[in-house]
Structure formats: C-alpha cells, structure tokens
PyMOL commands that place a pseudoatom at each C-alpha (Angstrom):
pseudoatom trace, name=CA, resn=VAL, resi=1, chain=A, elem=C, hetatm=0, pos=[-31.625, 108.173, -28.789]
pseudoatom trace, name=CA, resn=LEU, resi=2, chain=A, elem=C, hetatm=0, pos=[-31.847, 104.745, -30.804]
pseudoatom trace, name=CA, resn=TYR, resi=3, chain=A, elem=C, hetatm=0, pos=[-33.833, 104.293, -33.786]
pseudoatom trace, name=CA, resn=CYS, resi=4, chain=A, elem=C, hetatm=0, pos=[-35.461, 100.740, -34.978]
pseudoatom trace, name=CA, resn=ALA, resi=5, chain=A, elem=C, hetatm=0, pos=[-36.131, 100.434, -38.764]
pseudoatom trace, name=CA, resn=ASP, resi=6, chain=A, elem=C, hetatm=0, pos=[-39.398, 101.695, -38.854]
pseudoatom trace, name=CA, resn=GLY, resi=7, chain=A, elem=C, hetatm=0, pos=[-38.249, 105.208, -37.085]
pseudoatom trace, name=CA, resn=SER, resi=8, chain=A, elem=C, hetatm=0, pos=[-39.507, 104.284, -33.549]
pseudoatom trace, name=CA, resn=SER, resi=9, chain=A, elem=C, hetatm=0, pos=[-37.429, 105.270, -31.010]
pseudoatom trace, name=CA, resn=LEU, resi=10, chain=A, elem=C, hetatm=0, pos=[-35.999, 102.898, -28.384]
pseudoatom trace, name=CA, resn=SER, resi=11, chain=A, elem=C, hetatm=0, pos=[-34.534, 102.715, -24.981]
pseudoatom trace, name=CA, resn=ALA, resi=12, chain=A, elem=C, hetatm=0, pos=[-30.594, 102.890, -25.075]
pseudoatom trace, name=CA, resn=THR, resi=13, chain=A, elem=C, hetatm=0, pos=[-30.134, 99.573, -24.908]
pseudoatom trace, name=CA, resn=TRP, resi=14, chain=A, elem=C, hetatm=0, pos=[-29.155, 96.713, -26.884]
pseudoatom trace, name=CA, resn=THR, resi=15, chain=A, elem=C, hetatm=0, pos=[-31.172, 94.297, -25.467]
pseudoatom trace, name=CA, resn=GLU, resi=16, chain=A, elem=C, hetatm=0, pos=[-33.970, 96.712, -26.677]
pseudoatom trace, name=CA, resn=GLY, resi=17, chain=A, elem=C, hetatm=0, pos=[-32.495, 97.137, -29.908]
pseudoatom trace, name=CA, resn=GLU, resi=18, chain=A, elem=C, hetatm=0, pos=[-32.356, 93.268, -30.475]
pseudoatom trace, name=CA, resn=LYS, resi=19, chain=A, elem=C, hetatm=0, pos=[-35.588, 92.750, -30.402]
pseudoatom trace, name=CA, resn=HIS, resi=20, chain=A, elem=C, hetatm=0, pos=[-35.850, 94.281, -34.088]
pseudoatom trace, name=CA, resn=GLY, resi=21, chain=A, elem=C, hetatm=0, pos=[-32.484, 92.287, -35.240]
pseudoatom trace, name=CA, resn=PRO, resi=22, chain=A, elem=C, hetatm=0, pos=[-28.755, 92.663, -35.142]
pseudoatom trace, name=CA, resn=ALA, resi=23, chain=A, elem=C, hetatm=0, pos=[-27.567, 96.379, -35.401]
pseudoatom trace, name=CA, resn=LEU, resi=24, chain=A, elem=C, hetatm=0, pos=[-25.658, 96.833, -38.720]
pseudoatom trace, name=CA, resn=TYR, resi=25, chain=A, elem=C, hetatm=0, pos=[-24.189, 100.065, -37.663]
pseudoatom trace, name=CA, resn=THR, resi=26, chain=A, elem=C, hetatm=0, pos=[-24.363, 103.420, -36.119]
pseudoatom trace, name=CA, resn=GLN, resi=27, chain=A, elem=C, hetatm=0, pos=[-23.792, 106.691, -37.221]
pseudoatom trace, name=CA, resn=GLN, resi=28, chain=A, elem=C, hetatm=0, pos=[-24.145, 110.226, -35.435]
pseudoatom trace, name=CA, resn=GLN, resi=29, chain=A, elem=C, hetatm=0, pos=[-27.092, 112.313, -35.793]
pseudoatom trace, name=CA, resn=GLY, resi=30, chain=A, elem=C, hetatm=0, pos=[-26.904, 115.780, -34.171]
pseudoatom trace, name=CA, resn=GLY, resi=31, chain=A, elem=C, hetatm=0, pos=[-25.808, 114.384, -31.147]
pseudoatom trace, name=CA, resn=ASP, resi=32, chain=A, elem=C, hetatm=0, pos=[-27.921, 111.146, -31.113]
pseudoatom trace, name=CA, resn=THR, resi=33, chain=A, elem=C, hetatm=0, pos=[-26.598, 107.840, -32.097]
pseudoatom trace, name=CA, resn=GLU, resi=34, chain=A, elem=C, hetatm=0, pos=[-28.647, 106.426, -34.977]
pseudoatom trace, name=CA, resn=VAL, resi=35, chain=A, elem=C, hetatm=0, pos=[-28.722, 102.381, -35.104]
pseudoatom trace, name=CA, resn=HIS, resi=36, chain=A, elem=C, hetatm=0, pos=[-29.382, 100.772, -38.100]
pseudoatom trace, name=CA, resn=PHE, resi=37, chain=A, elem=C, hetatm=0, pos=[-30.954, 97.262, -37.875]
pseudoatom trace, name=CA, resn=GLU, resi=38, chain=A, elem=C, hetatm=0, pos=[-31.237, 94.120, -40.050]
pseudoatom trace, name=CA, resn=ALA, resi=39, chain=A, elem=C, hetatm=0, pos=[-34.804, 95.062, -40.766]
pseudoatom trace, name=CA, resn=GLU, resi=40, chain=A, elem=C, hetatm=0, pos=[-33.688, 98.244, -42.641]
pseudoatom trace, name=CA, resn=ARG, resi=41, chain=A, elem=C, hetatm=0, pos=[-32.719, 95.908, -45.619]
pseudoatom trace, name=CA, resn=LEU, resi=42, chain=A, elem=C, hetatm=0, pos=[-36.472, 95.849, -45.847]
pseudoatom trace, name=CA, resn=VAL, resi=43, chain=A, elem=C, hetatm=0, pos=[-37.659, 98.907, -45.308]
pseudoatom trace, name=CA, resn=GLY, resi=44, chain=A, elem=C, hetatm=0, pos=[-35.227, 101.031, -46.714]
pseudoatom trace, name=CA, resn=ASP, resi=45, chain=A, elem=C, hetatm=0, pos=[-33.663, 103.966, -44.797]
pseudoatom trace, name=CA, resn=LEU, resi=46, chain=A, elem=C, hetatm=0, pos=[-34.688, 106.028, -41.591]
pseudoatom trace, name=CA, resn=PRO, resi=47, chain=A, elem=C, hetatm=0, pos=[-37.206, 108.822, -41.730]
pseudoatom trace, name=CA, resn=THR, resi=48, chain=A, elem=C, hetatm=0, pos=[-35.213, 112.150, -41.222]
pseudoatom trace, name=CA, resn=GLY, resi=49, chain=A, elem=C, hetatm=0, pos=[-35.540, 114.287, -38.924]
pseudoatom trace, name=CA, resn=GLY, resi=50, chain=A, elem=C, hetatm=0, pos=[-35.783, 114.435, -34.948]
for i in range(1, 50): cmd.bond("trace and resi %d" % i, "trace and resi %d" % (i + 1))
show_as sticks, trace
zoom trace
C-alpha cells in the first residue's frame, strides 16, 4: 500500500504517486511500502496506523 503525504492510500503505481509530487524515499511498515512524497515536507509526518 502506498500513502501520499495526507495519509490517503494510493494505487500501487508510481504514476499515481507522482500526482502528489516526487517520492522522496520508501520505508517498509509492517509489510506495506510507505512512500514519502515531496508534499510531506509541508504537512509533516504521515499518520501512524493502518
């Protein structure tokens, strides 16, 4: 599962993610891949959970 900076789930494609800005890095979270986008710099960390 991919997440954009506001914490909403995205389709597991880079094309979807790119609408939210370039991905800065990915991080494994409980088997899911968490993707951090440029916009995260503005809104802060992703909400935990899920």
